[in-house]
Every structure is written in C-alpha cells, then in structure tokens.
TIRO-495775 format. One record per residue (C-alpha): residue number from 1; residue in three letters; y negated, x, z negated. Coordinates in pm, whole numbers, m for minus. Each point is the difference from the previous one (the first is absolute). Example, Ala and Ser with C-alpha at 12.3 -4.5 7.8 and 13.67 -1.06 7.14 Angstrom:
% residues 2
atom seq = 1 | type = ALA | y = 450 | x = 1230 | z = m780
atom seq = 2 | type = SER | y = m344 | x = 137 | z = 66
This chain:
% residues 83
atom seq = 1 | type = MET | y = m13779 | x = m6607 | z = m20880
atom seq = 2 | type = SER | y = 163 | x = m323 | z = m53
atom seq = 3 | type = TRP | y = m115 | x = m324 | z = 174
atom seq = 4 | type = PHE | y = 49 | x = m352 | z = m127
atom seq = 5 | type = VAL | y = 4 | x = m343 | z = 164
atom seq = 6 | type = TYR | y = m106 | x = m271 | z = m231
atom seq = 7 | type = ILE | y = m46 | x = m383 | z = m33
atom seq = 8 | type = VAL | y = m253 | x = m150 | z = m203
atom seq = 9 | type = GLU | y = m64 | x = m369 | z = m84
atom seq = 10 | type = CYS | y = m359 | x = m104 | z = 53
atom seq = 11 | type = SER | y = m192 | x = m243 | z = m207
atom seq = 12 | type = ASN | y = 68 | x = m272 | z = 258
atom seq = 13 | type = ARG | y = 385 | x = 82 | z = m41
atom seq = 14 | type = SER | y = 21 | x = 165 | z = 350
atom seq = 15 | type = LEU | y = 198 | x = 315 | z = 37
atom seq = 16 | type = TYR | y = m171 | x = 321 | z = 124
atom seq = 17 | type = THR | y = 196 | x = 290 | z = 124
atom seq = 18 | type = GLY | y = m159 | x = 359 | z = 17
atom seq = 19 | type = ILE | y = 82 | x = 363 | z = m30
atom seq = 20 | type = THR | y = m147 | x = 272 | z = m227
atom seq = 21 | type = ASN | y = 84 | x = 345 | z = m147
atom seq = 22 | type = ASN | y = m154 | x = m107 | z = m318
atom seq = 23 | type = ILE | y = 104 | x = m334 | z = m146
atom seq = 24 | type = GLU | y = m237 | x = m19 | z = m302
atom seq = 25 | type = ARG | y = m302 | x = 110 | z = 197
atom seq = 26 | type = ARG | y = 70 | x = m249 | z = 291
atom seq = 27 | type = LEU | y = 38 | x = m298 | z = m256
atom seq = 28 | type = LYS | y = m334 | x = 98 | z = m169
atom seq = 29 | type = LYS | y = m153 | x = m12 | z = 343
atom seq = 30 | type = HIS | y = 133 | x = m344 | z = 86
atom seq = 31 | type = ASN | y = m103 | x = m132 | z = m336
atom seq = 32 | type = SER | y = m341 | x = 157 | z = 20
atom seq = 33 | type = GLY | y = m84 | x = m169 | z = 333
atom seq = 34 | type = LYS | y = 26 | x = 338 | z = 196
atom seq = 35 | type = GLY | y = 354 | x = m30 | z = 120
atom seq = 36 | type = GLY | y = 132 | x = m170 | z = 312
atom seq = 37 | type = TYR | y = m225 | x = m247 | z = 184
atom seq = 38 | type = TYR | y = 230 | x = m300 | z = m83
atom seq = 39 | type = THR | y = 35 | x = 89 | z = m377
atom seq = 40 | type = ARG | y = m367 | x = 14 | z = m41
atom seq = 41 | type = SER | y = m18 | x = m385 | z = 53
atom seq = 42 | type = PHE | y = 318 | x = m65 | z = m230
atom seq = 43 | type = SER | y = m17 | x = 226 | z = m294
atom seq = 44 | type = PRO | y = 118 | x = 70 | z = m251
atom seq = 45 | type = VAL | y = 341 | x = 105 | z = 126
atom seq = 46 | type = LYS | y = 329 | x = 58 | z = m180
atom seq = 47 | type = LEU | y = 244 | x = 264 | z = 97
atom seq = 48 | type = LEU | y = 333 | x = m170 | z = 67
atom seq = 49 | type = TRP | y = 216 | x = 267 | z = 189
atom seq = 50 | type = THR | y = m6 | x = 366 | z = 109
atom seq = 51 | type = GLU | y = 232 | x = 220 | z = 232
atom seq = 52 | type = GLN | y = m41 | x = 379 | z = 17
atom seq = 53 | type = GLN | y = 14 | x = 150 | z = 341
atom seq = 54 | type = PRO | y = 26 | x = 381 | z = 90
atom seq = 55 | type = ASN | y = m315 | x = 5 | z = 213
atom seq = 56 | type = LYS | y = m289 | x = m193 | z = 144
atom seq = 57 | type = SER | y = 180 | x = m75 | z = 324
atom seq = 58 | type = PHE | y = 292 | x = m167 | z = m156
atom seq = 59 | type = ALA | y = m235 | x = m195 | z = m243
atom seq = 60 | type = LEU | y = m195 | x = m134 | z = 297
atom seq = 61 | type = LYS | y = 328 | x = m98 | z = 185
atom seq = 62 | type = ARG | y = 123 | x = m194 | z = m312
atom seq = 63 | type = GLU | y = m333 | x = m147 | z = m71
atom seq = 64 | type = ALA | y = m11 | x = m151 | z = 361
atom seq = 65 | type = GLN | y = 357 | x = m120 | z = m30
atom seq = 66 | type = ILE | y = m83 | x = m196 | z = m323
atom seq = 67 | type = LYS | y = m321 | x = m126 | z = 141
atom seq = 68 | type = SER | y = 188 | x = m158 | z = 289
atom seq = 69 | type = TRP | y = 228 | x = m200 | z = m255
atom seq = 70 | type = ASN | y = m88 | x = m350 | z = m114
atom seq = 71 | type = ARG | y = m59 | x = m91 | z = m362
atom seq = 72 | type = THR | y = 366 | x = m104 | z = m62
atom seq = 73 | type = LYS | y = 137 | x = 326 | z = 112
atom seq = 74 | type = LYS | y = m269 | x = 212 | z = m206
atom seq = 75 | type = GLN | y = 95 | x = m215 | z = m314
atom seq = 76 | type = ALA | y = 352 | x = 73 | z = 64
atom seq = 77 | type = LEU | y = m77 | x = 365 | z = 7
atom seq = 78 | type = LEU | y = m197 | x = m40 | z = m324
atom seq = 79 | type = THR | y = 284 | x = m188 | z = m186
atom seq = 80 | type = SER | y = 268 | x = 243 | z = 117
atom seq = 81 | type = SER | y = m178 | x = 319 | z = m113
atom seq = 82 | type = THR | y = m41 | x = 123 | z = m345
atom seq = 83 | type = PHE | y = m347 | x = 111 | z = m89
C-alpha cells in the first residue's frame, strides 16, 4: 500500500501538511470538518501537492521534514514540483 505526503491550502491561506493512504478520502474528511484539528477551523482546503512514499514510516519522516520548514521553503517545493 502506498502512502502520500500532501500539502493543502486552507481557507486562511495557511499551508497544512499531512499524510494519508487515500488522498480523495482525506480531502473529503478535511472539507467536511472531520479531518485534522487545524483544518476544521480553516476549511475548505485545496490540494496543492502530493508525493508518494513506499510506506507509512517514510511518509511520516517526510511529513516531519516538511512541517519543520518555513512557508518560503514550502512554497519553493510547490513551485518546483509538477502536480
């Protein structure tokens, strides 16, 4: 089973990073108010970026790495990647 790291833009223009093994289901949860605690306050969200990982462990490590970055570095990732 593949896992994905993703970045969404929230309604307040903030960037939220998470992981999932089903992108469509996760976006529906975020937009229905049943996703992450943070996105409940700032939905709807818009998917900006995904990256496939071979397993959950790799996805969690990549998520932690991206979450440690500032907004400028995250935006550089978004603009350098093709979606």
